[in-house]
C-alpha positions in Angstrom: 56.0 49.9 37.3 53.0 48.6 39.3 52.3 50.1 42.7 50.0 49.9 45.7 48.7 52.7 47.8 48.0 52.5 51.5 45.9 55.2 53.2 45.7 55.9 56.9 42.7 58.2 57.5 43.3 59.1 61.2 41.7 61.3 63.7 43.8 64.3 62.9 45.4 63.8 59.5 45.5 61.5 56.5 48.7 59.7 55.4 49.3 58.1 52.0 52.2 55.7 51.4 53.0 54.1 48.0 54.9 50.8 47.7 56.0 48.7 44.8 55.1 45.0 44.6 58.3 44.0 46.4 57.3 46.0 49.5 59.7 48.9 48.8 58.4 52.3 49.8 58.2 54.7 46.8 56.7 57.8 48.3 54.8 59.1 51.3 53.0 62.2 52.4 50.6 63.5 55.0 47.7 66.0 54.7 47.4 69.1 56.8 45.7 68.4 60.1 41.9 68.6 60.2 40.3 71.0 62.6 38.2 70.0 65.5 35.1 72.0 66.4 33.5 72.2 69.8 30.1 73.9 69.4 29.3 73.0 73.0 31.5 72.0 76.0 32.4 68.3 75.6 31.4 68.1 71.9 34.0 67.3 69.3 33.1 67.5 65.6 34.8 67.6 62.3 33.8 68.9 58.9 33.4 65.9 56.6 34.4 67.9 53.5 37.6 68.9 55.2 38.4 65.2 55.9 37.6 64.3 52.3 39.8 67.0 50.9 42.6 65.8 53.2 42.3 62.4 51.5 42.3 64.0 48.1 45.3 66.2 49.0 47.3 63.3 50.4 46.7 61.1 47.3 47.5 63.9 44.9 50.7 64.8 46.7 52.0 61.2 46.8 51.2 60.7 43.1 53.1 63.9 42.3 56.3 62.3 43.8 56.5 59.4 41.3 57.0 59.3 37.6 54.3 58.8 35.1 55.6 55.2 34.5 54.3 54.2 38.0 50.8 52.7 37.8 48.8 52.4 41.0 46.7 49.3 40.5 44.9 49.3 43.9 44.6 51.3 47.1 43.1 50.3 50.5 42.3 52.3 53.6 42.8 52.0 57.4 40.5 54.4 59.1 39.7 55.7 62.6 36.7 54.0 64.2 33.8 55.1 66.3 33.1 58.5 64.6 29.7 59.0 63.1 28.5 60.9 60.0 24.7 61.2 59.4 23.9 61.5 55.7 20.9 61.7 53.4 19.8 58.9 51.0 22.3 60.1 48.4 25.2 59.9 50.8 25.4 63.7 51.3 26.3 64.8 54.9 23.5 66.4 56.9 25.5 67.0 60.0 29.2 67.3 61.0 31.2 64.2 61.9 30.6 63.4 65.6 34.0 62.1 66.5 34.9 59.3 68.9 36.2 61.9 71.3 32.8 63.5 71.6 31.2 63.4 75.1 27.6 64.5 74.4 26.2 61.0 75.1 27.8 60.7 78.6 24.5 61.1 80.4 22.8 58.6 78.1 25.5 56.1 78.5 25.4 56.5 82.3 21.6 56.0 82.2 22.0 52.9 80.1 24.6 51.4 82.4 22.3 52.0 85.4 19.4 50.3 83.6 21.5 47.3 82.7 21.6 48.0 78.9 25.3 47.1 78.8 24.3 43.5 79.7 22.2 43.5 76.5 24.7 45.2 74.3 28.1 43.6 75.1 27.2 40.0 74.4 26.0 41.0 70.9 28.5 43.6 69.9 31.5 42.6 72.0 31.8 46.2 73.2 31.1 47.8 76.5 29.2 51.1 76.4 31.3 54.2 75.8 30.2 57.8 75.1 32.2 58.1 71.9 30.7 55.2 69.9 28.0 55.4 67.2 25.3 53.4 68.9 24.7 56.0 71.7 25.4 58.9 69.3 22.6 57.8 67.0 20.2 57.3 70.0 21.2 60.8 71.3 20.3 62.4 67.9 17.0 60.6 68.0 16.2 62.1 71.5 17.9 65.5 71.3 18.2 66.5 67.6 15.1 65.4 65.8 15.7 67.5 62.7 19.1 65.8 62.0 17.6 62.4 62.9 14.8 62.9 60.4 17.1 64.1 57.7 19.5 61.3 58.1 18.7 58.3 55.9 22.2 56.8 56.2 24.8 56.6 58.9 28.4 56.4 57.9 31.6 55.7 59.7 34.6 57.7 58.4 35.6 54.6 56.5 32.5 54.1 54.5 32.0 57.8 53.9 35.5 58.0 52.2 34.7 54.7 50.4 31.5 56.2 49.0 33.4 59.3 47.8 36.1 57.2 46.2 33.9 54.7 44.4 30.3 55.8 44.6 29.4 52.6 46.4 28.1 52.0 49.9 30.3 49.5 51.6 32.2 49.0 54.9 34.4 46.3 56.4 33.9 44.1 59.5 36.2 45.9 61.9 35.1 49.5 61.1 31.5 48.2 61.2 32.2 46.6 64.5 33.6 49.9 65.9 30.2 51.4 65.3 28.8 49.0 68.0 26.0 48.0 65.8 27.3 44.7 64.5 26.5 41.2 65.8 30.0 39.9 66.3 28.7 36.3 66.1 27.3 36.7 62.6 29.4 39.6 61.3 26.3 41.4 60.1 24.3 44.4 61.4 22.3 43.6 64.5 18.6 44.3 64.3 18.4 44.5 68.1 21.2 47.0 68.4 19.9 49.1 65.5 16.5 49.2 67.2 18.2 50.4 70.4 19.7 53.2 68.4 16.3 53.9 66.7 17.3 53.0 63.1 17.1 50.1 60.7 20.1 48.0 59.4 19.2 49.2 55.8 20.4 52.7 56.9 24.0 51.3 57.3 26.5 50.3 54.6 26.7 46.7 53.5 29.5 44.8 55.2 32.0 43.3 52.7 35.0 41.1 53.6 38.3 42.8 54.2 40.4 42.3 51.1 37.5 42.3 48.7 37.5 44.7 45.7 34.8 47.3 46.2 35.1 49.0 42.8 37.0 51.3 40.5 37.9 54.8 41.6 35.5 57.3 40.1 36.8 59.3 37.1 36.4 62.6 38.8 38.5 61.4 41.7 41.2 60.1 39.4 41.3 63.5 37.7 41.6 65.3 41.1 44.2 63.0 42.5 46.2 61.8 39.5 45.4 58.1 40.2 45.9 55.7 37.4 43.0 54.6 35.1 41.7 51.3 36.3 42.8 51.8 39.9 40.4 50.0 42.4 39.6 50.3 46.0 40.1 47.2 48.1 38.3 46.9 51.4 40.5 47.8 54.4 39.9 47.9 58.1 40.1 49.6 61.5 43.5 51.4 61.9 44.5 49.3 65.0 43.7 46.1 63.2 45.6 47.1 60.1 48.6 48.0 62.2 48.4 44.6 63.9 48.2 42.9 60.6 51.3 44.7 59.2 53.4 43.9 62.3 52.5 40.3 62.2 50.4 40.5 65.4 48.1 37.9 63.9 47.9 35.0 66.4 47.3 34.5 70.1 50.2 35.4 72.3 51.1 38.4 70.3 50.1 41.9 71.6 50.2 45.4 70.1 50.7 48.5 72.2 49.8 51.7 70.4 51.3 54.6 72.2 50.1 58.0 71.1 48.3 60.6 73.2 46.1 57.7 74.3 47.5 54.1 74.7 45.6 51.0 73.5 46.7 47.4 74.0 45.4 44.9 71.5 45.6 41.1 71.5 44.4 38.4 69.1 42.0 35.5 69.6 41.5 32.6 67.2 37.9 32.0 68.3 35.0 33.9 69.8 35.5 32.8 73.4 34.0 35.9 75.1 33.5 34.3 78.5 37.2 33.4 78.6 38.6 36.9 78.3 38.3 39.6 81.0 35.1 41.7 80.7 37.1 45.0 80.4 38.3 43.9 76.9 36.4 44.9 73.8 36.1 42.5 70.9 36.3 43.2 67.2 37.2 41.6 63.9 40.8 41.2 62.9 41.6 41.8 59.2 42.5 38.1 59.0 39.4 36.0 58.5 38.7 33.8 61.5 40.7 36.0 63.9 39.4 38.5 66.5 41.0 41.4 68.3 40.6 42.0 72.0 41.6 45.5 73.1 41.6 47.9 76.1 42.2 51.6 76.2 44.6 52.6 78.9 43.7 56.3 78.7 45.8 59.3 78.0 49.1 58.0 79.2 51.1 59.8 76.5 49.2 63.0 77.3 50.6 62.9 80.9 54.2 63.0 79.7 53.4 65.8 77.2 51.9 67.7 80.1 54.9 67.3 82.3 57.3 68.0 79.4 55.6 71.4 78.8 55.5 72.2 82.5 59.1 71.4 83.3 61.2 71.8 80.2 59.6 74.4 77.9 61.5 77.7 77.8 64.0 76.8 80.6 66.8 77.9 78.4 64.8 79.9 75.9 62.1 78.7 73.5 62.5 74.9 72.8 61.2 72.7 70.1 59.6 69.4 71.1 62.7 67.6 69.7 65.0 69.7 71.9 62.8 69.2 75.0 62.7 65.4 74.5 66.5 65.2 74.0 67.0 67.1 77.3 64.4 64.9 79.0 66.2 61.7 77.8 69.6 62.9 79.0 68.3 63.6 82.5 66.3 60.4 82.7 69.5 58.5 82.0 70.7 59.7 85.5 67.7 58.4 87.4 66.8 55.1 89.1 63.4 53.7 90.3 62.4 55.5 93.5 59.9 53.6 95.6 58.9 56.7 97.4 57.6 58.6 94.3 54.6 57.5 92.2 52.5 59.2 89.6 48.8 58.5 89.3 47.7 59.4 85.7 44.3 61.0 85.0 42.7 58.1 83.3 39.9 55.5 83.6 39.2 53.8 86.9 40.2 50.1 87.1 36.9 48.8 88.5 34.9 50.9 86.1 36.6 52.3 83.0 33.8 54.9 82.6 35.0 56.6 85.8 38.0 58.9 86.1 40.7 58.3 88.7 42.7 61.2 90.1 46.0 62.4 88.7 49.0 63.7 90.5 52.2 62.8 92.3 52.3 60.7 95.5 55.3 60.8 97.9 56.8 63.9 96.2 59.7 65.3 98.2 61.8 68.4 97.8 64.8 66.3 96.9 63.0 64.9 93.8 64.1 66.5 90.5 62.0 67.1 87.4 63.6 64.0 85.9 62.6 61.9 88.9 59.0 63.1 88.3 59.2 62.4 84.6 60.4 58.9 85.4 57.5 58.4 87.7 55.1 59.3 84.8 56.9 56.7 82.6 56.6 54.1 85.3 52.9 54.9 85.9 52.2 53.9 82.2 54.1 50.6 82.8 52.0 49.9 85.9 48.8 50.7 84.1 49.9 48.3 81.3 50.7 45.5 83.8 47.4 46.1 85.6 45.6 45.6 82.3 47.6 42.5 81.3 47.4 40.6 84.7 43.7 39.6 84.2 44.6 38.3 80.7 47.3 36.1 82.2 45.1 34.9 85.0 42.5 33.9 82.4 45.1 31.6 80.8 45.5 33.6 77.6 49.1 33.5 76.4 51.3 36.6 76.2 54.6 36.0 74.4 55.7 39.3 73.2 54.5 42.9 72.9 55.0 45.0 69.7 55.2 48.7 70.7 54.5 51.5 68.2 54.0 55.2 68.5 55.8 58.1 70.0 56.7 56.4 73.3 58.5 53.6 71.3 61.1 56.3 70.2 62.1 56.8 73.8 65.4 55.1 74.9 63.9 54.6 78.4 60.2 53.9 78.2 60.4 50.4 76.4 63.0 49.3 79.0 60.7 50.3 81.9 57.7 48.6 80.3 59.7 45.3 79.8 61.0 45.4 83.4 57.6 46.1 85.0 55.6 43.6 82.9 58.2 40.9 82.5 57.3 40.8 78.8 59.8 41.1 75.9 59.1 44.4 74.0 59.6 44.4 70.2 60.4 47.8 68.6 59.7 47.8 64.9 62.1 50.1 63.0 59.5 51.6 60.7 56.4 53.9 60.9 53.2 54.2 58.9 52.1 50.6 59.8 48.4 51.2 59.0 49.3 52.2 55.5 51.6 49.3 55.1 48.9 46.9 56.3 46.4 48.2 53.8 48.9 48.1 51.0 49.3 44.4 51.7 45.5 44.0 51.6 45.4 45.9 48.3 47.9 43.5 46.8 46.0 40.5 48.0 42.7 42.0 46.7 43.9 42.3 43.1 45.8 39.0 43.1 49.3 40.5 43.2 50.1 38.3 46.2 49.0 34.7 46.8 47.7 35.5 50.3 48.3 37.8 53.2 51.3 35.8 54.4 52.9 36.2 51.0 52.3 39.9 51.1 53.7 40.3 54.6 56.8 38.4 53.7 57.5 41.0 51.0 56.8 43.9 53.3 58.9 42.8 56.3 60.7 45.6 58.2 63.5 45.3 60.8 62.9 45.3 64.5 64.8 45.1 67.8 63.9 43.5 71.1 64.1 44.8 74.7 64.2 41.9 77.2 63.2 42.2 80.9 65.9 42.6 83.5 65.2 40.2 86.4 67.0 42.5 88.9 64.8 45.4 87.9 61.7 43.3 87.9 62.2 42.6 91.6 62.6 46.3 92.4 59.4 47.2 90.5 57.3 44.4 92.1 57.0 46.3 95.4 56.4 49.6 93.6 53.6 48.0 91.6 51.9 46.7 94.7 52.0 50.2 96.3 50.7 51.7 93.0 47.7 49.4 93.2 47.1 50.4 96.8 47.2 54.1 96.0 44.7 53.6 93.2 42.1 51.8 95.3 
């Protein structure tokens, strides 16, 4: 039996999911979490060898779950974006991975913003300046770590580091390259101007190949370590958010993806590069589909706010509790609550006028009569208000919003999707599957080797069920006044 393997190399773990050519899942596994290291306050690094071994472990474990008659013809990878790995000319790391969560460049980014550098960077890259991206990280190394900067002859994202280890070839894809903030989004190639700002040359970066292109065969030593089939090839994948959008069918304007983990990110699709049409807070990147672009905005750690309150208010009340037990208790109590216009929660997240700033977090209008479930509901509603605040400028710009696909932990809640639909007035679609990045890359793998005619053919085979949550007009009216007050409290 022929099979395809989708990899999801995330920020904390690597997942591997195997499918047959009809889209049926054959096996899945996840590696142990990678460790994060903070050698100084605000710094967040990872050991590249630990990440690589997580990939090897995940592939080996998923291969061990199927019989010897299964032949993996191709694999593809969805990878976290923004993290940076300096390496020597032979592709060997000379420094730990500087993750997208790292804050060492905050002062440099603030300086660049004050000097107007963002007005130079955004029209070329499509991205605003953020501390966690590769452009300022490389420039920081040049200024503050000259030994590493001198030793580094290549700069990898996590994607092209793993690509090199799998195949021995230097290659990346448009969306992971775009996430390094060093690509000219108009040409799809490395920008000489942005590389000069970082202090490097484009030849120090991996060649950008099309998503869906075959990069090369998996190295023999990797096949021996993982159990992959002889002849298995790596097909170029993409950024994890883009691959998730691809798998869900969020591939045309009017469709939005809301990824709800610790941090929330909303992603839309554009059919052309009309940067002046979209609000300036949105960052542009390449969609896995040729001729499509993603526009996205981080809404901050909205999931983290609920995790914080869950641990404060439910942990250990009736003895030690698992997260599953705590969430079940939370859901049962939330079912007894209604919107309360007196109580609001302001999440600790980016400011609305300037995403680089931090707005205050805490409850507003809290009274002694409010229960822990009332407070939890206020946290859920704050996420919905933040989402609406992000979407309103998109609507005002005339960009269509037809439906919002919601994935991640919050999508499992019986209450949160309903609140989001009622506050935003947008139908929420809840796919009844997980591991979307791996599914998206498995489709790309099949297209790359010619097993499917095109991406639409592959997606048709891999379709999964979904259910919709429609807005309630009565609740929309109640939330309208609360949203106006929420905006006032945040200004």
